[in-house]
N, CA, C and O atoms as a Maestro MAE file, in Angstrom:
{
 s_m_m2io_version
 :::
 2.0.0
}

f_m_ct {
 s_m_title
 :::
 protein
 m_atom[308] {
  # First column is atom index #
  i_m_mmod_type
  r_m_x_coord
  r_m_y_coord
  r_m_z_coord
  i_m_residue_number
  s_m_chain_name
  s_m_pdb_residue_name
  s_m_pdb_atom_name
  i_m_atomic_number
  :::
  1 25 0.817 -1.196 0.000 1 A "UNK " " N  " 7
  2 3 0.000 0.000 0.000 1 A "UNK " " CA " 6
  3 2 0.860 1.258 0.000 1 A "UNK " " C  " 6
  4 15 0.456 2.302 -0.513 1 A "UNK " " O  " 8
  5 25 2.056 1.143 0.586 2 A "UNK " " N  " 7
  6 3 2.962 2.294 0.579 2 A "UNK " " CA " 6
  7 2 3.318 2.682 -0.853 2 A "UNK " " C  " 6
  8 15 3.404 3.865 -1.179 2 A "UNK " " O  " 8
  9 25 3.521 1.695 -1.689 3 A "UNK " " N  " 7
  10 3 3.888 1.968 -3.077 3 A "UNK " " CA " 6
  11 2 2.752 2.666 -3.813 3 A "UNK " " C  " 6
  12 15 2.994 3.550 -4.635 3 A "UNK " " O  " 8
  13 25 1.531 2.278 -3.527 4 A "UNK " " N  " 7
  14 3 0.371 2.895 -4.159 4 A "UNK " " CA " 6
  15 2 0.268 4.370 -3.774 4 A "UNK " " C  " 6
  16 15 0.067 5.228 -4.634 4 A "UNK " " O  " 8
  17 25 0.404 4.660 -2.490 5 A "UNK " " N  " 7
  18 3 0.327 6.046 -2.024 5 A "UNK " " CA " 6
  19 2 1.496 6.860 -2.575 5 A "UNK " " C  " 6
  20 15 1.325 8.024 -2.936 5 A "UNK " " O  " 8
  21 25 2.681 6.253 -2.643 6 A "UNK " " N  " 7
  22 3 3.856 6.940 -3.182 6 A "UNK " " CA " 6
  23 2 3.655 7.278 -4.656 6 A "UNK " " C  " 6
  24 15 4.010 8.370 -5.100 6 A "UNK " " O  " 8
  25 25 3.092 6.353 -5.402 7 A "UNK " " N  " 7
  26 3 2.851 6.564 -6.832 7 A "UNK " " CA " 6
  27 2 1.884 7.737 -7.046 7 A "UNK " " C  " 6
  28 15 2.116 8.584 -7.908 7 A "UNK " " O  " 8
  29 25 0.822 7.782 -6.277 8 A "UNK " " N  " 7
  30 3 -0.165 8.857 -6.417 8 A "UNK " " CA " 6
  31 2 0.444 10.187 -5.983 8 A "UNK " " C  " 6
  32 15 0.255 11.202 -6.654 8 A "UNK " " O  " 8
  33 25 1.167 10.190 -4.877 9 A "UNK " " N  " 7
  34 3 1.758 11.430 -4.366 9 A "UNK " " CA " 6
  35 2 2.793 11.989 -5.332 9 A "UNK " " C  " 6
  36 15 2.857 13.203 -5.529 9 A "UNK " " O  " 8
  37 25 3.603 11.126 -5.936 10 A "UNK " " N  " 7
  38 3 4.613 11.595 -6.880 10 A "UNK " " CA " 6
  39 2 3.978 12.245 -8.104 10 A "UNK " " C  " 6
  40 15 4.557 13.156 -8.697 10 A "UNK " " O  " 8
  41 25 2.808 11.786 -8.477 11 A "UNK " " N  " 7
  42 3 2.121 12.368 -9.624 11 A "UNK " " CA " 6
  43 2 1.527 13.736 -9.293 11 A "UNK " " C  " 6
  44 15 1.306 14.545 -10.194 11 A "UNK " " O  " 8
  45 25 1.268 14.001 -8.020 12 A "UNK " " N  " 7
  46 3 0.602 15.237 -7.627 12 A "UNK " " CA " 6
  47 2 1.557 16.376 -7.281 12 A "UNK " " C  " 6
  48 15 1.282 17.526 -7.624 12 A "UNK " " O  " 8
  49 25 2.660 16.087 -6.618 13 A "UNK " " N  " 7
  50 3 3.504 17.148 -6.061 13 A "UNK " " CA " 6
  51 2 4.615 17.552 -7.032 13 A "UNK " " C  " 6
  52 15 4.947 16.816 -7.961 13 A "UNK " " O  " 8
  53 25 5.183 18.743 -6.794 14 A "UNK " " N  " 7
  54 3 6.310 19.229 -7.581 14 A "UNK " " CA " 6
  55 2 7.636 18.735 -7.008 14 A "UNK " " C  " 6
  56 15 8.528 18.338 -7.758 14 A "UNK " " O  " 8
  57 25 7.770 18.758 -5.673 15 A "UNK " " N  " 7
  58 3 9.012 18.373 -5.003 15 A "UNK " " CA " 6
  59 2 8.902 16.920 -4.554 15 A "UNK " " C  " 6
  60 15 8.525 16.641 -3.415 15 A "UNK " " O  " 8
  61 25 9.233 15.999 -5.456 16 A "UNK " " N  " 7
  62 3 9.090 14.569 -5.140 16 A "UNK " " CA " 6
  63 2 10.125 14.090 -4.129 16 A "UNK " " C  " 6
  64 15 9.949 13.038 -3.516 16 A "UNK " " O  " 8
  65 25 11.191 14.843 -3.951 17 A "UNK " " N  " 7
  66 3 12.210 14.455 -2.990 17 A "UNK " " CA " 6
  67 2 11.775 14.628 -1.554 17 A "UNK " " C  " 6
  68 15 12.371 14.040 -0.652 17 A "UNK " " O  " 8
  69 25 10.751 15.424 -1.327 18 A "UNK " " N  " 7
  70 3 10.296 15.675 0.043 18 A "UNK " " CA " 6
  71 2 9.207 14.700 0.495 18 A "UNK " " C  " 6
  72 15 8.715 14.802 1.619 18 A "UNK " " O  " 8
  73 25 8.831 13.766 -0.364 19 A "UNK " " N  " 7
  74 3 7.797 12.798 0.006 19 A "UNK " " CA " 6
  75 2 8.387 11.777 0.967 19 A "UNK " " C  " 6
  76 15 9.426 11.173 0.700 19 A "UNK " " O  " 8
  77 25 7.700 11.598 2.093 20 A "UNK " " N  " 7
  78 3 8.118 10.601 3.080 20 A "UNK " " CA " 6
  79 2 6.874 9.834 3.504 20 A "UNK " " C  " 6
  80 15 5.889 10.433 3.934 20 A "UNK " " O  " 8
  81 25 6.916 8.519 3.387 21 A "UNK " " N  " 7
  82 3 5.756 7.691 3.722 21 A "UNK " " CA " 6
  83 2 6.163 6.708 4.808 21 A "UNK " " C  " 6
  84 15 7.154 5.987 4.687 21 A "UNK " " O  " 8
  85 25 5.368 6.703 5.876 22 A "UNK " " N  " 7
  86 3 5.618 5.812 7.007 22 A "UNK " " CA " 6
  87 2 4.369 4.977 7.248 22 A "UNK " " C  " 6
  88 15 3.257 5.506 7.268 22 A "UNK " " O  " 8
  89 25 4.550 3.681 7.430 23 A "UNK " " N  " 7
  90 3 3.413 2.790 7.672 23 A "UNK " " CA " 6
  91 2 3.492 2.242 9.087 23 A "UNK " " C  " 6
  92 15 4.506 1.673 9.490 23 A "UNK " " O  " 8
  93 25 2.412 2.418 9.835 24 A "UNK " " N  " 7
  94 3 2.314 1.910 11.199 24 A "UNK " " CA " 6
  95 2 1.299 0.774 11.180 24 A "UNK " " C  " 6
  96 15 0.125 0.978 10.871 24 A "UNK " " O  " 8
  97 25 1.767 -0.420 11.514 25 A "UNK " " N  " 7
  98 3 0.889 -1.583 11.463 25 A "UNK " " CA " 6
  99 2 0.275 -1.848 12.827 25 A "UNK " " C  " 6
  100 15 0.966 -1.860 13.845 25 A "UNK " " O  " 8
  101 25 -1.033 -2.059 12.829 26 A "UNK " " N  " 7
  102 3 -1.756 -2.407 14.044 26 A "UNK " " CA " 6
  103 2 -2.399 -3.771 13.894 26 A "UNK " " C  " 6
  104 15 -2.178 -4.467 12.903 26 A "UNK " " O  " 8
  105 25 -3.192 -4.151 14.878 27 A "UNK " " N  " 7
  106 3 -3.859 -5.455 14.822 27 A "UNK " " CA " 6
  107 2 -4.902 -5.516 13.718 27 A "UNK " " C  " 6
  108 15 -4.923 -6.457 12.925 27 A "UNK " " O  " 8
  109 25 -5.767 -4.508 13.670 28 A "UNK " " N  " 7
  110 3 -6.839 -4.515 12.679 28 A "UNK " " CA " 6
  111 2 -6.681 -3.404 11.646 28 A "UNK " " C  " 6
  112 15 -7.158 -3.534 10.519 28 A "UNK " " O  " 8
  113 25 -6.023 -2.326 12.018 29 A "UNK " " N  " 7
  114 3 -5.930 -1.160 11.156 29 A "UNK " " CA " 6
  115 2 -4.481 -0.743 10.981 29 A "UNK " " C  " 6
  116 15 -3.718 -0.706 11.946 29 A "UNK " " O  " 8
  117 25 -4.107 -0.432 9.757 30 A "UNK " " N  " 7
  118 3 -2.788 0.099 9.465 30 A "UNK " " CA " 6
  119 2 -2.922 1.582 9.146 30 A "UNK " " C  " 6
  120 15 -3.886 2.000 8.505 30 A "UNK " " O  " 8
  121 25 -1.961 2.369 9.589 31 A "UNK " " N  " 7
  122 3 -1.968 3.807 9.350 31 A "UNK " " CA " 6
  123 2 -0.818 4.138 8.416 31 A "UNK " " C  " 6
  124 15 0.318 3.719 8.643 31 A "UNK " " O  " 8
  125 25 -1.114 4.886 7.371 32 A "UNK " " N  " 7
  126 3 -0.083 5.351 6.450 32 A "UNK " " CA " 6
  127 2 0.012 6.858 6.615 32 A "UNK " " C  " 6
  128 15 -0.963 7.581 6.409 32 A "UNK " " O  " 8
  129 25 1.211 7.329 6.992 33 A "UNK " " N  " 7
  130 3 1.463 8.750 7.153 33 A "UNK " " CA " 6
  131 2 2.183 9.257 5.916 33 A "UNK " " C  " 6
  132 15 3.242 8.747 5.550 33 A "UNK " " O  " 8
  133 25 1.610 10.251 5.281 34 A "UNK " " N  " 7
  134 3 2.184 10.857 4.084 34 A "UNK " " CA " 6
  135 2 2.660 12.249 4.439 34 A "UNK " " C  " 6
  136 15 1.863 13.106 4.820 34 A "UNK " " O  " 8
  137 25 3.972 12.481 4.314 35 A "UNK " " N  " 7
  138 3 4.548 13.799 4.584 35 A "UNK " " CA " 6
  139 2 5.024 14.392 3.274 35 A "UNK " " C  " 6
  140 15 5.748 13.753 2.511 35 A "UNK " " O  " 8
  141 25 4.604 15.630 3.023 36 A "UNK " " N  " 7
  142 3 5.038 16.361 1.833 36 A "UNK " " CA " 6
  143 2 5.483 17.754 2.261 36 A "UNK " " C  " 6
  144 15 5.255 18.163 3.400 36 A "UNK " " O  " 8
  145 25 6.111 18.472 1.354 37 A "UNK " " N  " 7
  146 3 6.560 19.834 1.630 37 A "UNK " " CA " 6
  147 2 5.355 20.756 1.809 37 A "UNK " " C  " 6
  148 15 4.263 20.479 1.312 37 A "UNK " " O  " 8
  149 25 5.576 21.856 2.526 38 A "UNK " " N  " 7
  150 3 4.487 22.805 2.764 38 A "UNK " " CA " 6
  151 2 3.921 23.370 1.473 38 A "UNK " " C  " 6
  152 15 2.721 23.631 1.378 38 A "UNK " " O  " 8
  153 25 4.778 23.559 0.480 39 A "UNK " " N  " 7
  154 3 4.311 24.118 -0.789 39 A "UNK " " CA " 6
  155 2 3.431 23.152 -1.572 39 A "UNK " " C  " 6
  156 15 2.686 23.572 -2.457 39 A "UNK " " O  " 8
  157 25 3.511 21.862 -1.255 40 A "UNK " " N  " 7
  158 3 2.739 20.851 -1.985 40 A "UNK " " CA " 6
  159 2 1.542 20.313 -1.212 40 A "UNK " " C  " 6
  160 15 0.793 19.487 -1.734 40 A "UNK " " O  " 8
  161 25 1.352 20.763 0.013 41 A "UNK " " N  " 7
  162 3 0.272 20.208 0.843 41 A "UNK " " CA " 6
  163 2 -1.103 20.480 0.229 41 A "UNK " " C  " 6
  164 15 -2.003 19.646 0.328 41 A "UNK " " O  " 8
  165 25 -1.262 21.623 -0.391 42 A "UNK " " N  " 7
  166 3 -2.548 21.956 -1.016 42 A "UNK " " CA " 6
  167 2 -2.868 21.073 -2.201 42 A "UNK " " C  " 6
  168 15 -4.034 20.785 -2.471 42 A "UNK " " O  " 8
  169 25 -1.842 20.643 -2.908 43 A "UNK " " N  " 7
  170 3 -2.055 19.774 -4.071 43 A "UNK " " CA " 6
  171 2 -2.487 18.386 -3.642 43 A "UNK " " C  " 6
  172 15 -3.253 17.727 -4.345 43 A "UNK " " O  " 8
  173 25 -2.003 17.936 -2.495 44 A "UNK " " N  " 7
  174 3 -2.354 16.600 -2.009 44 A "UNK " " CA " 6
  175 2 -3.741 16.604 -1.381 44 A "UNK " " C  " 6
  176 15 -4.497 15.644 -1.529 44 A "UNK " " O  " 8
  177 25 -4.077 17.683 -0.680 45 A "UNK " " N  " 7
  178 3 -5.385 17.754 -0.020 45 A "UNK " " CA " 6
  179 2 -6.479 18.128 -1.017 45 A "UNK " " C  " 6
  180 15 -7.554 17.529 -1.000 45 A "UNK " " O  " 8
  181 25 -6.226 19.101 -1.880 46 A "UNK " " N  " 7
  182 3 -7.211 19.507 -2.876 46 A "UNK " " CA " 6
  183 2 -8.259 20.441 -2.304 46 A "UNK " " C  " 6
  184 15 -8.268 20.725 -1.107 46 A "UNK " " O  " 8
  185 25 -9.129 20.909 -3.159 47 A "UNK " " N  " 7
  186 3 -10.188 21.820 -2.718 47 A "UNK " " CA " 6
  187 2 -11.201 21.063 -1.875 47 A "UNK " " C  " 6
  188 15 -11.761 20.049 -2.292 47 A "UNK " " O  " 8
  189 25 -11.416 21.579 -0.694 48 A "UNK " " N  " 7
  190 3 -12.341 20.995 0.286 48 A "UNK " " CA " 6
  191 2 -12.016 19.529 0.562 48 A "UNK " " C  " 6
  192 15 -12.900 18.760 0.939 48 A "UNK " " O  " 8
  193 25 -10.758 19.136 0.378 49 A "UNK " " N  " 7
  194 3 -10.331 17.784 0.698 49 A "UNK " " CA " 6
  195 2 -10.717 16.723 -0.303 49 A "UNK " " C  " 6
  196 15 -10.677 15.531 0.003 49 A "UNK " " O  " 8
  197 25 -11.088 17.140 -1.489 50 A "UNK " " N  " 7
  198 3 -11.567 16.169 -2.484 50 A "UNK " " CA " 6
  199 2 -10.458 15.240 -2.968 50 A "UNK " " C  " 6
  200 15 -10.691 14.045 -3.147 50 A "UNK " " O  " 8
  201 25 -9.262 15.771 -3.180 51 A "UNK " " N  " 7
  202 3 -8.160 14.929 -3.642 51 A "UNK " " CA " 6
  203 2 -7.762 13.933 -2.564 51 A "UNK " " C  " 6
  204 15 -7.506 12.764 -2.853 51 A "UNK " " O  " 8
  205 25 -7.711 14.402 -1.315 52 A "UNK " " N  " 7
  206 3 -7.383 13.505 -0.202 52 A "UNK " " CA " 6
  207 2 -8.436 12.412 -0.058 52 A "UNK " " C  " 6
  208 15 -8.100 11.254 0.189 52 A "UNK " " O  " 8
  209 25 -9.694 12.772 -0.211 53 A "UNK " " N  " 7
  210 3 -10.765 11.772 -0.142 53 A "UNK " " CA " 6
  211 2 -10.647 10.754 -1.273 53 A "UNK " " C  " 6
  212 15 -10.908 9.567 -1.076 53 A "UNK " " O  " 8
  213 25 -10.257 11.218 -2.449 54 A "UNK " " N  " 7
  214 3 -10.100 10.302 -3.585 54 A "UNK " " CA " 6
  215 2 -8.943 9.334 -3.334 54 A "UNK " " C  " 6
  216 15 -9.043 8.149 -3.653 54 A "UNK " " O  " 8
  217 25 -7.847 9.837 -2.762 55 A "UNK " " N  " 7
  218 3 -6.718 8.961 -2.441 55 A "UNK " " CA " 6
  219 2 -7.144 7.929 -1.405 55 A "UNK " " C  " 6
  220 15 -6.794 6.754 -1.516 55 A "UNK " " O  " 8
  221 25 -7.894 8.362 -0.401 56 A "UNK " " N  " 7
  222 3 -8.378 7.433 0.635 56 A "UNK " " CA " 6
  223 2 -9.313 6.386 0.039 56 A "UNK " " C  " 6
  224 15 -9.277 5.227 0.454 56 A "UNK " " O  " 8
  225 25 -10.146 6.768 -0.923 57 A "UNK " " N  " 7
  226 3 -11.056 5.823 -1.558 57 A "UNK " " CA " 6
  227 2 -10.280 4.763 -2.334 57 A "UNK " " C  " 6
  228 15 -10.593 3.575 -2.251 57 A "UNK " " O  " 8
  229 25 -9.271 5.192 -3.085 58 A "UNK " " N  " 7
  230 3 -8.445 4.237 -3.828 58 A "UNK " " CA " 6
  231 2 -7.732 3.300 -2.862 58 A "UNK " " C  " 6
  232 15 -7.649 2.096 -3.104 58 A "UNK " " O  " 8
  233 25 -7.219 3.854 -1.770 59 A "UNK " " N  " 7
  234 3 -6.509 3.055 -0.771 59 A "UNK " " CA " 6
  235 2 -7.443 2.033 -0.134 59 A "UNK " " C  " 6
  236 15 -7.055 0.882 0.062 59 A "UNK " " O  " 8
  237 25 -8.661 2.436 0.189 60 A "UNK " " N  " 7
  238 3 -9.622 1.517 0.802 60 A "UNK " " CA " 6
  239 2 -10.051 0.418 -0.164 60 A "UNK " " C  " 6
  240 15 -10.265 -0.720 0.252 60 A "UNK " " O  " 8
  241 25 -10.176 0.742 -1.437 61 A "UNK " " N  " 7
  242 3 -10.541 -0.280 -2.423 61 A "UNK " " CA " 6
  243 2 -9.419 -1.300 -2.582 61 A "UNK " " C  " 6
  244 15 -9.676 -2.500 -2.672 61 A "UNK " " O  " 8
  245 25 -8.186 -0.828 -2.617 62 A "UNK " " N  " 7
  246 3 -7.059 -1.747 -2.732 62 A "UNK " " CA " 6
  247 2 -6.909 -2.581 -1.463 62 A "UNK " " C  " 6
  248 15 -6.542 -3.754 -1.535 62 A "UNK " " O  " 8
  249 25 -7.186 -1.992 -0.311 63 A "UNK " " N  " 7
  250 3 -7.073 -2.710 0.960 63 A "UNK " " CA " 6
  251 2 -8.163 -3.770 1.093 63 A "UNK " " C  " 6
  252 15 -7.947 -4.802 1.728 63 A "UNK " " O  " 8
  253 25 -9.315 -3.527 0.509 64 A "UNK " " N  " 7
  254 3 -10.406 -4.499 0.587 64 A "UNK " " CA " 6
  255 2 -10.041 -5.804 -0.119 64 A "UNK " " C  " 6
  256 15 -10.526 -6.873 0.252 64 A "UNK " " O  " 8
  257 25 -9.195 -5.713 -1.127 65 A "UNK " " N  " 7
  258 3 -8.778 -6.923 -1.836 65 A "UNK " " CA " 6
  259 2 -7.929 -7.832 -0.962 65 A "UNK " " C  " 6
  260 15 -7.916 -9.048 -1.153 65 A "UNK " " O  " 8
  261 25 -7.214 -7.240 0.005 66 A "UNK " " N  " 7
  262 3 -6.360 -8.032 0.895 66 A "UNK " " CA " 6
  263 2 -6.963 -8.146 2.296 66 A "UNK " " C  " 6
  264 15 -6.287 -8.565 3.236 66 A "UNK " " O  " 8
  265 25 -8.233 -7.772 2.431 67 A "UNK " " N  " 7
  266 3 -8.980 -7.866 3.693 67 A "UNK " " CA " 6
  267 2 -8.292 -7.131 4.847 67 A "UNK " " C  " 6
  268 15 -8.140 -7.680 5.938 67 A "UNK " " O  " 8
  269 25 -7.882 -5.899 4.599 68 A "UNK " " N  " 7
  270 3 -7.288 -5.066 5.639 68 A "UNK " " CA " 6
  271 2 -7.942 -3.703 5.620 68 A "UNK " " C  " 6
  272 15 -8.726 -3.389 4.724 68 A "UNK " " O  " 8
  273 25 -7.613 -2.892 6.619 69 A "UNK " " N  " 7
  274 3 -8.143 -1.541 6.713 69 A "UNK " " CA " 6
  275 2 -6.978 -0.584 6.855 69 A "UNK " " C  " 6
  276 15 -6.073 -0.810 7.658 69 A "UNK " " O  " 8
  277 25 -7.000 0.491 6.071 70 A "UNK " " N  " 7
  278 3 -5.933 1.474 6.097 70 A "UNK " " CA " 6
  279 2 -6.501 2.862 6.345 70 A "UNK " " C  " 6
  280 15 -7.592 3.192 5.881 70 A "UNK " " O  " 8
  281 25 -5.752 3.664 7.079 71 A "UNK " " N  " 7
  282 3 -6.095 5.059 7.328 71 A "UNK " " CA " 6
  283 2 -4.947 5.903 6.773 71 A "UNK " " C  " 6
  284 15 -3.780 5.626 7.052 71 A "UNK " " O  " 8
  285 25 -5.272 6.924 5.993 72 A "UNK " " N  " 7
  286 3 -4.260 7.813 5.437 72 A "UNK " " CA " 6
  287 2 -4.249 9.108 6.219 72 A "UNK " " C  " 6
  288 15 -5.273 9.781 6.336 72 A "UNK " " O  " 8
  289 25 -3.088 9.459 6.755 73 A "UNK " " N  " 7
  290 3 -2.912 10.740 7.437 73 A "UNK " " CA " 6
  291 2 -1.926 11.570 6.621 73 A "UNK " " C  " 6
  292 15 -0.828 11.109 6.309 73 A "UNK " " O  " 8
  293 25 -2.318 12.788 6.280 74 A "UNK " " N  " 7
  294 3 -1.453 13.675 5.512 74 A "UNK " " CA " 6
  295 2 -0.837 14.684 6.474 74 A "UNK " " C  " 6
  296 15 -1.543 15.412 7.172 74 A "UNK " " O  " 8
  297 25 0.498 14.711 6.496 75 A "UNK " " N  " 7
  298 3 1.235 15.553 7.436 75 A "UNK " " CA " 6
  299 2 2.124 16.490 6.617 75 A "UNK " " C  " 6
  300 15 2.830 16.049 5.710 75 A "UNK " " O  " 8
  301 25 2.083 17.793 6.945 76 A "UNK " " N  " 7
  302 3 2.976 18.718 6.266 76 A "UNK " " CA " 6
  303 2 4.225 18.946 7.100 76 A "UNK " " C  " 6
  304 15 4.162 19.003 8.328 76 A "UNK " " O  " 8
  305 25 5.356 19.075 6.428 77 A "UNK " " N  " 7
  306 3 6.635 19.263 7.115 77 A "UNK " " CA " 6
  307 2 6.865 20.706 7.437 77 A "UNK " " C  " 6
  308 15 7.894 21.052 8.018 77 A "UNK " " O  " 8
  :::
 }
 m_bond[307] {
  # First column is bond index #
  i_m_from
  i_m_to
  i_m_order
  :::
  1 1 2 1
  2 2 3 1
  3 3 4 2
  4 3 5 1
  5 5 6 1
  6 6 7 1
  7 7 8 2
  8 7 9 1
  9 9 10 1
  10 10 11 1
  11 11 12 2
  12 11 13 1
  13 13 14 1
  14 14 15 1
  15 15 16 2
  16 15 17 1
  17 17 18 1
  18 18 19 1
  19 19 20 2
  20 19 21 1
  21 21 22 1
  22 22 23 1
  23 23 24 2
  24 23 25 1
  25 25 26 1
  26 26 27 1
  27 27 28 2
  28 27 29 1
  29 29 30 1
  30 30 31 1
  31 31 32 2
  32 31 33 1
  33 33 34 1
  34 34 35 1
  35 35 36 2
  36 35 37 1
  37 37 38 1
  38 38 39 1
  39 39 40 2
  40 39 41 1
  41 41 42 1
  42 42 43 1
  43 43 44 2
  44 43 45 1
  45 45 46 1
  46 46 47 1
  47 47 48 2
  48 47 49 1
  49 49 50 1
  50 50 51 1
  51 51 52 2
  52 51 53 1
  53 53 54 1
  54 54 55 1
  55 55 56 2
  56 55 57 1
  57 57 58 1
  58 58 59 1
  59 59 60 2
  60 59 61 1
  61 61 62 1
  62 62 63 1
  63 63 64 2
  64 63 65 1
  65 65 66 1
  66 66 67 1
  67 67 68 2
  68 67 69 1
  69 69 70 1
  70 70 71 1
  71 71 72 2
  72 71 73 1
  73 73 74 1
  74 74 75 1
  75 75 76 2
  76 75 77 1
  77 77 78 1
  78 78 79 1
  79 79 80 2
  80 79 81 1
  81 81 82 1
  82 82 83 1
  83 83 84 2
  84 83 85 1
  85 85 86 1
  86 86 87 1
  87 87 88 2
  88 87 89 1
  89 89 90 1
  90 90 91 1
  91 91 92 2
  92 91 93 1
  93 93 94 1
  94 94 95 1
  95 95 96 2
  96 95 97 1
  97 97 98 1
  98 98 99 1
  99 99 100 2
  100 99 101 1
  101 101 102 1
  102 102 103 1
  103 103 104 2
  104 103 105 1
  105 105 106 1
  106 106 107 1
  107 107 108 2
  108 107 109 1
  109 109 110 1
  110 110 111 1
  111 111 112 2
  112 111 113 1
  113 113 114 1
  114 114 115 1
  115 115 116 2
  116 115 117 1
  117 117 118 1
  118 118 119 1
  119 119 120 2
  120 119 121 1
  121 121 122 1
  122 122 123 1
  123 123 124 2
  124 123 125 1
  125 125 126 1
  126 126 127 1
  127 127 128 2
  128 127 129 1
  129 129 130 1
  130 130 131 1
  131 131 132 2
  132 131 133 1
  133 133 134 1
  134 134 135 1
  135 135 136 2
  136 135 137 1
  137 137 138 1
  138 138 139 1
  139 139 140 2
  140 139 141 1
  141 141 142 1
  142 142 143 1
  143 143 144 2
  144 143 145 1
  145 145 146 1
  146 146 147 1
  147 147 148 2
  148 147 149 1
  149 149 150 1
  150 150 151 1
  151 151 152 2
  152 151 153 1
  153 153 154 1
  154 154 155 1
  155 155 156 2
  156 155 157 1
  157 157 158 1
  158 158 159 1
  159 159 160 2
  160 159 161 1
  161 161 162 1
  162 162 163 1
  163 163 164 2
  164 163 165 1
  165 165 166 1
  166 166 167 1
  167 167 168 2
  168 167 169 1
  169 169 170 1
  170 170 171 1
  171 171 172 2
  172 171 173 1
  173 173 174 1
  174 174 175 1
  175 175 176 2
  176 175 177 1
  177 177 178 1
  178 178 179 1
  179 179 180 2
  180 179 181 1
  181 181 182 1
  182 182 183 1
  183 183 184 2
  184 183 185 1
  185 185 186 1
  186 186 187 1
  187 187 188 2
  188 187 189 1
  189 189 190 1
  190 190 191 1
  191 191 192 2
  192 191 193 1
  193 193 194 1
  194 194 195 1
  195 195 196 2
  196 195 197 1
  197 197 198 1
  198 198 199 1
  199 199 200 2
  200 199 201 1
  201 201 202 1
  202 202 203 1
  203 203 204 2
  204 203 205 1
  205 205 206 1
  206 206 207 1
  207 207 208 2
  208 207 209 1
  209 209 210 1
  210 210 211 1
  211 211 212 2
  212 211 213 1
  213 213 214 1
  214 214 215 1
  215 215 216 2
  216 215 217 1
  217 217 218 1
  218 218 219 1
  219 219 220 2
  220 219 221 1
  221 221 222 1
  222 222 223 1
  223 223 224 2
  224 223 225 1
  225 225 226 1
  226 226 227 1
  227 227 228 2
  228 227 229 1
  229 229 230 1
  230 230 231 1
  231 231 232 2
  232 231 233 1
  233 233 234 1
  234 234 235 1
  235 235 236 2
  236 235 237 1
  237 237 238 1
  238 238 239 1
  239 239 240 2
  240 239 241 1
  241 241 242 1
  242 242 243 1
  243 243 244 2
  244 243 245 1
  245 245 246 1
  246 246 247 1
  247 247 248 2
  248 247 249 1
  249 249 250 1
  250 250 251 1
  251 251 252 2
  252 251 253 1
  253 253 254 1
  254 254 255 1
  255 255 256 2
  256 255 257 1
  257 257 258 1
  258 258 259 1
  259 259 260 2
  260 259 261 1
  261 261 262 1
  262 262 263 1
  263 263 264 2
  264 263 265 1
  265 265 266 1
  266 266 267 1
  267 267 268 2
  268 267 269 1
  269 269 270 1
  270 270 271 1
  271 271 272 2
  272 271 273 1
  273 273 274 1
  274 274 275 1
  275 275 276 2
  276 275 277 1
  277 277 278 1
  278 278 279 1
  279 279 280 2
  280 279 281 1
  281 281 282 1
  282 282 283 1
  283 283 284 2
  284 283 285 1
  285 285 286 1
  286 286 287 1
  287 287 288 2
  288 287 289 1
  289 289 290 1
  290 290 291 1
  291 291 292 2
  292 291 293 1
  293 293 294 1
  294 294 295 1
  295 295 296 2
  296 295 297 1
  297 297 298 1
  298 298 299 1
  299 299 300 2
  300 299 301 1
  301 301 302 1
  302 302 303 1
  303 303 304 2
  304 303 305 1
  305 305 306 1
  306 306 307 1
  307 307 308 2
  :::
 }
}
């Protein structure tokens, strides 16, 4: 799932070198933390959070295939 989020984030941001993805595994839920530069945070979140919601939807659909649950947290540096 980290690769999926990385692929989407690289397509959205200008400064691809500042992308940092951390995965925290839990018993039932895994958390993926996406860190991008301050100048790119708006591109990842989108207007009224629509882009972030779309990324979360894609992540949840991919996670359903492997019977897991993922939460995406977007963090600005």
